[in-house]
C-alpha atoms as one frame of an Amber mdcrd trajectory, in Angstrom:
protein
  35.508  -3.732  11.858  33.764  -6.159   9.595  35.480  -7.825   6.834  33.317
  -6.682   4.136  33.401  -2.997   5.407  37.227  -3.250   5.149  36.981  -4.663
   1.465  34.538  -1.864   0.446  36.554   0.744   1.990  39.904  -0.339   0.376
  38.100  -0.801  -3.262  36.613   2.624  -2.835  40.357   4.083  -1.627  41.823
   2.320  -4.711  39.366   3.950  -7.052  39.821   7.178  -5.591  43.370   7.129
  -6.208  42.913   5.742  -9.772  40.874   8.884 -10.631  42.033  12.415 -11.083
  42.677  14.848  -8.406  43.973  18.343  -8.019  47.658  19.142  -7.513  47.481
  22.907  -6.264  49.994  25.433  -6.888  51.029  28.706  -4.792  49.171  31.004
  -6.778  45.671  29.375  -6.180  45.213  27.518  -9.298  45.827  23.662  -9.828
  46.718  20.977 -12.441  44.132  17.890 -12.717  46.663  15.065 -12.336  46.569
  11.089 -11.816  49.545  10.943  -9.753  52.786  13.047  -8.861  56.066  12.789
  -6.976  58.571  14.904  -5.144  62.230  14.658  -6.419  64.451  17.257  -4.809
  63.515  20.540  -5.899  61.168  19.422  -8.682  57.603  17.955  -8.730  56.753
  15.546 -11.397  53.226  14.991 -12.257  51.084  13.141 -14.878  48.679  15.852
 -16.489  45.257  14.523 -17.048  44.467  17.567 -19.513  47.691  16.653 -21.774
  48.117  12.881 -21.137  51.853  13.174 -20.156  54.360  13.662 -17.424  55.464
  17.170 -16.507  57.689  18.788 -14.052  57.475  22.151 -12.108  59.750  23.587
  -9.469  58.676  22.393  -6.141  58.388  25.922  -4.865  55.420  26.329  -7.129
  53.586  23.412  -5.767  51.143  23.828  -2.903  51.635  20.184  -1.524  50.092
  20.921   1.982  46.738  21.841   0.493  47.177  19.057  -2.006  47.722  16.446
   0.653  45.103  17.719   2.968  42.398  17.730   0.090  43.364  13.869  -0.521
  43.152  13.203   3.082  39.658  14.654   3.249  38.469  12.572   0.205  39.952
   9.445   1.790  37.950  10.301   5.137  34.936  11.024   3.004  35.368   7.653
   1.403  35.650   5.786   4.633  32.494   7.425   6.048  30.592   6.527   2.808
  31.614   2.894   2.851  31.029   2.549   6.838  27.483   4.079   6.301  26.813
   1.611   3.335  28.135  -1.120   5.692  25.774  -0.117   8.527  22.908   0.294
   5.941  23.480  -3.169   4.638  23.766  -4.486   8.098  20.568  -3.168   9.304
  18.778  -4.380   6.279  20.166  -8.066   6.957  18.947  -7.861  10.397  15.571
  -6.359   9.294  15.083  -8.910   6.742  16.100 -11.864   9.346  13.638 -10.288
  11.770  10.416 -10.131   9.419  11.264 -13.705   8.327  10.295 -14.573  11.770
   6.662 -13.298  11.525   4.492 -16.286  11.567   1.919 -17.010   8.764  -1.085
 -16.725  11.119  -2.681 -13.255  11.549  -1.912 -11.423  14.740   0.250  -9.154
  16.628   4.057 -10.059  17.660   6.149  -8.018  20.185   9.908  -7.591  19.200
  11.870  -8.481  22.430  15.723  -8.680  21.785  15.430  -9.624  18.149  12.793
 -12.336  18.760   9.037 -12.197  17.984   6.831 -12.797  20.845   3.007 -13.354
  20.071   0.564 -11.304  21.950  -2.700 -13.053  22.986  -5.518 -11.438  21.307
  -7.892  -9.882  24.239 -11.535 -10.948  24.389 -13.395  -7.617  23.783 -16.778
  -7.000  25.293 -19.557  -4.164  24.300 -21.043  -2.503  27.236 -24.248  -0.234
  27.100 -27.186   0.634  29.454 -28.944  -2.738  28.372 -25.867  -5.152  29.248
 -22.542  -6.382  28.321 -21.798  -8.768  25.403 -18.692 -10.214  24.001 -17.928
  -8.483  20.826 -17.770 -11.544  18.299 -21.154 -12.374  19.359 -22.544  -8.861
  19.095 -23.869  -8.954  15.517 -26.740 -11.246  15.782 -28.004  -9.230  18.642
 -30.198  -6.147  18.554 -28.226  -2.832  18.341 -29.577  -0.085  20.693 -29.014
   3.457  19.568 -27.158   5.643  21.679 -23.679   5.340  23.589 -21.866   1.939
  23.854 -18.089   1.060  24.711 -15.649  -1.651  23.845 -13.823  -2.862  27.040
 -11.544  -5.296  28.371 -11.891  -6.984  31.731  -9.388  -5.783  34.387  -7.667
  -2.441  35.038  -4.229  -3.654  33.966  -2.835  -5.710  31.124  -0.944  -8.946
  32.111   1.349  -8.134  28.863   4.018  -5.846  30.297   6.402  -4.696  27.510
   9.016  -3.275  30.011   9.887  -0.626  27.236   8.170   2.998  26.405   9.075
   2.215  22.871   7.828  -1.285  21.949   7.909  -2.414  18.529   5.389  -4.837
  17.041   4.967  -6.749  13.865   0.967  -7.043  12.715  -0.171  -9.743  10.304
  -3.460  -8.227   9.089  -6.436 -10.980   8.532  -7.701  -8.581   5.778  -7.300
  -5.172   4.578  -8.146  -2.999   7.658  -6.979  -0.153   9.519  -4.469  -0.804
  12.330  -2.531   1.153  15.016  -1.895   1.571  18.556  -4.525   3.321  21.187
  -4.469   4.206  24.812  -7.019   2.861  26.958  -9.360   4.647  29.046  -9.427
   3.668  32.657 -12.594   2.262  34.198 -13.416   0.600  37.449 -12.801  -3.138
  36.833 -12.165  -2.431  33.147 -10.359  -0.634  30.129 -12.163   1.201  27.526
 -10.686   0.640  23.958 -13.480   2.470  21.960 -16.451   4.679  22.498 -19.420
   4.032  20.434 -22.161   6.608  19.059 -24.971   4.470  17.798 -27.287   6.303
  15.304 -31.279   5.643  15.701 -32.867   3.714  12.833 -29.727   3.371  10.826
 -27.646   1.981  13.524 -24.449   3.600  12.073 -21.778   3.584  14.578 -19.085
   6.325  15.055 -16.053   5.216  16.882 -13.732   7.326  19.081 -10.571   6.279
  20.442  -7.287   7.433  21.659  -4.934   6.853  18.813  -1.142   7.172  19.280
   0.992   8.684  16.587   3.148   5.906  15.195   5.683   4.880  12.679   4.367
   2.161   9.917   6.712   0.112   7.633   5.535  -2.637   5.247   7.631  -5.789
   5.874   5.822  -8.253   3.697   2.103  -8.686   2.079  -0.119  -7.695   4.695
   2.698  -7.630   7.577   3.726  -4.317   8.958   5.938  -3.170  11.568   4.608
  -0.746  14.024   6.191   1.308  16.745   5.220   4.727  18.587   6.765   8.102
  17.244   7.748   9.107  20.827   8.055   7.137  24.007   4.651   6.034  25.667
   3.811   7.369  28.984   3.123   4.600  31.510  -0.080   3.215  31.255  -2.604
   0.866  29.471  -2.383   0.634  25.626  -3.490  -1.761  22.776  -2.536  -2.676
  19.370  -5.918  -2.631  17.304  -7.301  -3.684  13.990 -10.616  -2.692  12.717
 -12.810  -1.178   9.839 -14.532   1.877  10.422 -18.168   1.739  11.265 -18.276
  -2.087  11.229 -18.200  -2.847  15.017 -15.133  -5.721  14.420 -12.280  -4.220
  16.242  -9.752  -6.616  17.187  -7.604  -5.836  20.325  -4.258  -6.932  21.642
  -3.572  -5.319  24.950  -0.341  -4.262  26.718   0.971  -2.209  29.496   4.080
  -0.076  29.415   4.590  -0.632  33.340   7.378  -2.571  34.140   6.559  -6.362
  34.733   7.048  -9.665  33.143   5.167 -10.285  30.028   2.903 -13.673  30.387
C-alpha cells in the first residue's frame, strides 16, 4: 500500500474521530458525542450539544450499534482515501504519458506506457481515369463522378496486437480526426469513397467511422481509443477537413503480429 495512501487514510481517520458521532441508546434515540468510555456499569460521554461530560447506565446504551456505525464510517473513509490515491496515481501516469508526445504532428501508438510513432501512409486517389498520390492531386483536373482514397497492399505492416489500441494524435491544424475501418479491395485498402459533383467539384466523403473515446491531453493533442474492442481487420487513424480532399492516414491492423 503506497505511503501516500496510508498517510491520507490515517489523516482522514484522525479527522473522523475528532468529529462528532452518534452514541445510540437502547430506545432508538442517540446522543451526539465527541467521545465516550465504559466504566463498569456506566457509560461516560462528552456531549456535543451541552459541551460537558455526562454519564448514563450502560444498560441504556446500545454500544453494539454505536461500534458498528463507527466501523462503517472508518471503512467508508478507507475506501474514499483509496479511491483518491488511485485517481492521483492515474493522473500521474497519464501526465507522464502525454508528456512523451513529440512536438511534431502525427500519430503515436501507446505500447506498454511508451509511445511508438506510426508512419503516415501514402494515400492515392483512384477513379476511372487513373490513380494519383493524394498530395499531388490538387493541381490536377478533378473529374466528376466516383473516386476513392486507397492504400497500397491488402494488409498494414503496423499490427497492434490489441483489439483496443490507444493512440495520441497531434493535429497539424484544427481538423476532424478519428478511427475508420478500411474497405478491402484487391491489392489495396479503401479509406474513403468520394462522390464528386459536376461543375462545382464539391466532394462528399463516405467512410466507415468507428465510435471512439476522445480526450484532450494538451493544445492540439488528443488521446483516442475505440469505444469497444475492434474486430480483426484493417483500420486507420485519419485526419481530414470535410470536402477538402486532404485526408491524412496512419494505417494499422488488429491482426496479431509485429509492428514495423
